[in-house]
C-alpha positions, 0 to 999 in steps of 0.5 A: 523826485526825478532820481526816484522815478529814475530808480523805480523805472530801473527796478521795473526793468530789473523785474521784467529781465528776471521774469524773462530769464526765469521763463527762458530757463523754464523753456530751456528745461522743457526743451532738454525733456523734449530731447533724445539722449542718444541723437541729442535732437528732439524726439521722433516717434518716441518710444518707451523701454521697459525700464521707463526711459524714452528714445527715438524709435530709430535710435533705440532700434539702431542701438539694439541692432544684432542683439538677440537675448539681452536689450540694455537701456542706453541710459541706465543700463538696465537689461530687458529680456525682450525687445519691448517698445511702446509709443509715448504719445504724450511725450510726442505732443509735448515735443511738437509744442516745445519745438514752436515755443519761444520765449524772449530772453532779450534784456533791456538795452541797458544790459548791452552797455559798457558797465564802466562807460555806459556806452553801447557794446559795439566791439569785441577785444580778441585778446581779452575775449570780451565785449567792449565799447568805443571808449574801451577800445582807445583806453590804455587797457585795450588800445594795444589789443586786436578788436573786431566789430561785434557782428563780425565776432558773433559770426566768427564765434558762432562758426567756432561753437558749431565746430566744437559742437561737431567735434564733441558730438562725434566724440559722444557718438564714438564713446557710445559705440565703444560703451556698447562694444565694451558691454558686448565684450563683457557678455562675451567674457561672461558667456566664455567663462560660463561655457568653461565652467559647464565644460569643467563641471561635466568633466568633473562629473565624468571623472569624479574620483579623480577630479573631486579634489581638484574641482573647487581649486580649479573653479576658484582659479577660473572665477578669480580670472573672470573677476580680474577681466570683468573688473577691468571692463567695468572700470573702463565703462565707469570711466566712459560713463563720467566722460559722457556725463561731462560731454553732455553738460558741455554740449548742452551749454554750447547748444544754448550759446548757439541759440543765442544772438548778438552780445548774448552769445559772446557773454561768458565766452572766456569760461565756455572756451576754457571748459572746452580746453579743459575738457580736452586735456582731462579726457585725453584718456579717451584716446586710450579707451578708443585705442583698446578697440584696435587690440580687440583682435589681440584680446580675442587671441588671448581669450582663445589661449585662455581656453586652450590653456584651461583645456590643456591643463585639465586634460593633463591633470586627468592624464596624470591619474593614469600614471604608470611606473616605466623602467628601462630595459637594458637588453634593448639599449644601444651599446653606447648608452649607460643606464642607472641601477634603478633603470630610470635614467639614461645617457650617452657614454660616448663609447661602446660598452661590452654588453651581451649581444642580444637580438632586442638591442639597438645596433645603430639608433642610439635608443632604449625601450621600457620594459613595459608592454602596452597593448590596452588602456591608458598610460602616462609617464614623465621624463625629465629632459633638463637642459639637454640639447638633443632627445627623442621620446615617444612610443614604438611598435615592439615588433619594429626593426632595431638593426641598422638605420631607422626612420622615425615615422608612424608608418614605421612604427614610431610615434615620437617628438624630438629636439634637434638644433634648438627646434622641437618637432613631431616626427609625423610623416612630414615633421611637424615644427612645435613652438612651446611657450617655454622650453620643456625641462620635463615632458609627459606622455599620455598613451590612450591605446583604444582611442589611437592617441599619444599626446605629449605635454610640457610639464613645466606649463602644463601645455599640450605640445602635440597629439598623435591622433587616429592611429592604428597602433600595433598589438604591443607598444613600448616606451622609447627614450633616446638621450642623443649623442654626447656631443663632446660634453654639450649633451651629456645630461641624462634622461630621467623617468620621473616618479608619479603616482604609478611609483606609490 
């Protein structure tokens, strides 16, 4: 009969253990509901946001700091248009109750006995990372291992877990901040593209005759660019959310460990340590996300370049609608210049020719003017420069001197750009160095006479090279081309005026 009573007593112990474990589980669930998902502490002044989630007043205030129109929920990401906060009095009461509730999770003393020897677990094996009894310590399995008294091990691992918690909480905080920054970046990107769409729409409205055919194509390109950028950010946000979920779970488990005492803290310690190490390996990509923050300045510069490219391309397309049929005037060409029969290309012949001595001819400067007199309106033409190593293009005052040495500045009636010694310059009062993204093989010139502007474009990438603005143009301007000296065959190519809509 004795054995039966013993089994019955054990069954009672097991039932008590189960009830205590269930109570501990319910208490843990209650505590989790009373914890803010931002600071991971008990709620302080809990506030409900529009979507129904609750946060500490100080936490949600800090998250929304600096926001004006859109207020995202840190938990579900739902966006509210107004900063609406309502006190959650009932949850506040629950939090106070949870703080003072304690349920004993201690199991019968037999739970702390060695399964093999039924001796008290008084030592901790460092090699196997598990509690052992005195008999185990002298067994073959553990004798060569490093062991510690159980209390020393408890203290050591409690400190270690606390260190893990500090690291994990800091990572979670950094991730949350990065998450918010990525969201702000997405909103800024959306705002930028929205602004660009509005600008493009306005330009198309003003220039409807020209832009009707271009609008759908241009907006499609812009939409694809926006889609690509937003997709990249959304993928980053998704990965960050996944990592935050894993970290929260691990933090919760380790916090639970830290609340336990004695042998209970050391049970299943191997699994906890393994999960921590796995987390570090699996989330190494977090550093990549964090590194993106250091690229913010470069990304902002890229965004600015994108805006400039869009505007330049739009203005270039608009300028081309004013294409003019420019041809060269042989009566103005320097003695050494060779013009094509159609009057659309010019090169240096490397020696003076027997040409009529006209008063319009350049006597020293290796240049030629276009036939067309430009005294009003808008005019656009393109010149192919190819691989030439030297050239000048622009407009000049029809009345400017053509004899002897000439100074190519606006003050002397010349608005030109040139290539010399591998450098591109706008010949302003003090020459301005230009830095094209790609070397131009064709150059577009757009004259807006009434606006006092001459814009010079790189046709290859549709970018703006330079704009002479605010000019007080003389009564009549003429296109100017200079192929530069032949330089022994190094610069023998011709400048050729490309056909455009003005030739049709």
